[in-house]
BAMAR-303387 format. One record per residue (C-alpha): residue in one letter; y, x, z. Coordinates in nm, 3 decimals. Layout:
# BAMAR-303387
<resn a Y Y X X Z Z>;
...
This chain:
# BAMAR-303387
<resn x Y 0.000 X 0.000 Z 0.000>;
<resn x Y 0.358 X 0.106 Z -0.074>;
<resn x Y 0.677 X -0.003 Z 0.100>;
<resn x Y 1.008 X -0.016 Z -0.088>;
<resn x Y 1.354 X -0.085 Z 0.051>;
<resn x Y 1.635 X -0.269 Z -0.124>;
<resn x Y 1.963 X -0.434 Z -0.032>;
<resn x Y 1.985 X -0.808 Z -0.089>;
<resn x Y 2.281 X -0.905 Z -0.310>;
<resn x Y 2.251 X -1.283 Z -0.283>;
<resn x Y 2.524 X -1.315 Z -0.019>;
<resn x Y 2.780 X -1.088 Z 0.154>;
<resn x Y 2.548 X -1.010 Z 0.450>;
<resn x Y 2.356 X -0.749 Z 0.245>;
<resn x Y 2.026 X -0.756 Z 0.435>;
<resn x Y 1.807 X -0.447 Z 0.412>;
<resn x Y 1.478 X -0.579 Z 0.278>;
<resn x Y 1.141 X -0.405 Z 0.300>;
<resn x Y 0.888 X -0.506 Z 0.038>;
<resn x Y 0.523 X -0.407 Z 0.074>;
<resn x Y 0.332 X -0.377 Z -0.254>;
<resn x Y -0.040 X -0.339 Z -0.308>;
<resn x Y -0.197 X -0.080 Z -0.540>;
<resn x Y -0.140 X -0.308 Z -0.843>;
<resn x Y 0.229 X -0.354 Z -0.759>;
<resn x Y 0.189 X -0.709 Z -0.628>;
<resn x Y 0.417 X -0.820 Z -0.346>;
<resn x Y 0.220 X -0.851 Z -0.021>;
<resn x Y 0.497 X -0.884 Z 0.239>;
<resn x Y 0.877 X -0.907 Z 0.260>;
<resn x Y 1.074 X -0.844 Z 0.580>;
<resn x Y 1.438 X -0.800 Z 0.676>;
<resn x Y 1.573 X -1.114 Z 0.514>;
<resn x Y 1.778 X -1.351 Z 0.726>;
<resn x Y 1.744 X -1.644 Z 0.485>;
<resn x Y 1.502 X -1.789 Z 0.229>;
<resn x Y 1.727 X -1.678 Z -0.058>;
<resn x Y 1.680 X -1.314 Z 0.043>;
<resn x Y 1.303 X -1.354 Z 0.038>;
<resn x Y 1.318 X -1.515 Z -0.309>;
<resn x Y 1.552 X -1.241 Z -0.434>;
<resn x Y 1.319 X -0.961 Z -0.319>;
<resn x Y 1.015 X -1.130 Z -0.469>;
<resn x Y 1.190 X -1.181 Z -0.802>;
<resn x Y 1.323 X -0.823 Z -0.808>;
<resn x Y 0.966 X -0.690 Z -0.799>;
<resn x Y 0.792 X -0.950 Z -1.015>;
<resn x Y 1.049 X -1.047 Z -1.281>;
<resn x Y 1.397 X -0.899 Z -1.226>;
<resn x Y 1.680 X -1.097 Z -1.386>;
<resn x Y 2.052 X -1.042 Z -1.439>;
<resn x Y 2.347 X -1.250 Z -1.555>;
<resn x Y 2.486 X -1.083 Z -1.865>;
<resn x Y 2.865 X -1.075 Z -1.901>;
<resn x Y 3.028 X -0.926 Z -2.209>;
<resn x Y 3.249 X -1.010 Z -2.506>;
<resn x Y 3.197 X -1.121 Z -2.866>;
<resn x Y 3.426 X -1.095 Z -3.167>;
<resn x Y 3.682 X -1.374 Z -3.207>;
<resn x Y 3.864 X -1.489 Z -3.520>;
<resn x Y 4.142 X -1.743 Z -3.568>;
<resn x Y 4.345 X -1.644 Z -3.262>;
<resn x Y 4.693 X -1.493 Z -3.270>;
<resn x Y 4.654 X -1.318 Z -2.935>;
<resn x Y 4.286 X -1.242 Z -2.873>;
<resn x Y 4.030 X -1.045 Z -3.074>;
<resn x Y 3.748 X -1.067 Z -2.818>;
<resn x Y 3.606 X -1.368 Z -2.632>;
<resn x Y 3.457 X -1.316 Z -2.285>;
<resn x Y 3.108 X -1.465 Z -2.256>;
<resn x Y 2.821 X -1.481 Z -2.007>;
<resn x Y 2.470 X -1.617 Z -1.986>;
<resn x Y 2.452 X -1.962 Z -1.828>;
<resn x Y 2.186 X -1.826 Z -1.590>;
<resn x Y 2.016 X -1.490 Z -1.541>;
<resn x Y 1.793 X -1.350 Z -1.814>;
<resn x Y 1.504 X -1.103 Z -1.775>;
<resn x Y 1.641 X -0.755 Z -1.707>;
<resn x Y 1.418 X -0.612 Z -1.980>;
<resn x Y 1.598 X -0.822 Z -2.243>;
<resn x Y 1.951 X -0.696 Z -2.166>;
<resn x Y 1.967 X -0.431 Z -2.440>;
<resn x Y 1.818 X -0.669 Z -2.698>;
<resn x Y 2.076 X -0.931 Z -2.594>;
<resn x Y 2.362 X -0.682 Z -2.633>;
<resn x Y 2.243 X -0.606 Z -2.987>;
<resn x Y 2.266 X -0.979 Z -3.064>;
<resn x Y 2.610 X -1.009 Z -2.900>;
<resn x Y 2.741 X -0.727 Z -3.121>;
<resn x Y 2.658 X -0.943 Z -3.426>;
<resn x Y 2.821 X -1.267 Z -3.304>;
<resn x Y 3.165 X -1.378 Z -3.423>;
<resn x Y 3.323 X -1.696 Z -3.286>;
<resn x Y 3.610 X -1.889 Z -3.445>;
<resn x Y 3.894 X -2.032 Z -3.236>;
<resn x Y 3.950 X -2.285 Z -3.087>;
<resn x Y 3.704 X -2.229 Z -2.804>;
<resn x Y 3.684 X -2.392 Z -2.461>;
<resn x Y 3.534 X -2.255 Z -2.140>;
<resn x Y 3.168 X -2.351 Z -2.132>;
<resn x Y 3.128 X -2.387 Z -2.509>;
<resn x Y 2.786 X -2.263 Z -2.616>;
<resn x Y 2.821 X -1.950 Z -2.828>;
<resn x Y 2.445 X -1.895 Z -2.871>;
<resn x Y 2.201 X -2.171 Z -2.770>;
<resn x Y 1.894 X -1.953 Z -2.707>;
<resn x Y 1.978 X -1.591 Z -2.635>;
<resn x Y 1.691 X -1.360 Z -2.740>;
<resn x Y 1.427 X -1.630 Z -2.698>;
<resn x Y 1.496 X -1.686 Z -2.329>;
<resn x Y 1.600 X -2.048 Z -2.368>;
<resn x Y 1.922 X -1.956 Z -2.188>;
<resn x Y 2.255 X -2.020 Z -2.360>;
<resn x Y 2.544 X -1.778 Z -2.393>;
<resn x Y 2.870 X -1.955 Z -2.302>;
<resn x Y 3.242 X -1.888 Z -2.344>;
<resn x Y 3.441 X -1.790 Z -2.035>;
<resn x Y 3.794 X -1.847 Z -2.169>;
<resn x Y 3.995 X -2.115 Z -2.345>;
<resn x Y 4.135 X -1.987 Z -2.674>;
<resn x Y 4.353 X -2.215 Z -2.885>;
């Protein structure tokens, strides 16, 4: 068995979590969390880590902006971040755009949309 330590980032408390893994890398025990969200975070970090991707895409039709800030509507698998950035580099959006508009409905086959984070007239 192996024990790994990580800091929970779910809330400002920043609990120091200890995760015990078996020989196959499966989570056997999690300690140090002060809430259920910390336990879930640690489990996910070792089984299927995810991240919310924030970036920009090209924007046309605006007098003031050339880039549109975007983010994933929910976290995507960490292993898909570089593939997602390759896709984002190929996207161009035309103004007008509203916050929450879907820029890409299914980012890299995750089923998670990429949405606009700024109103552009």
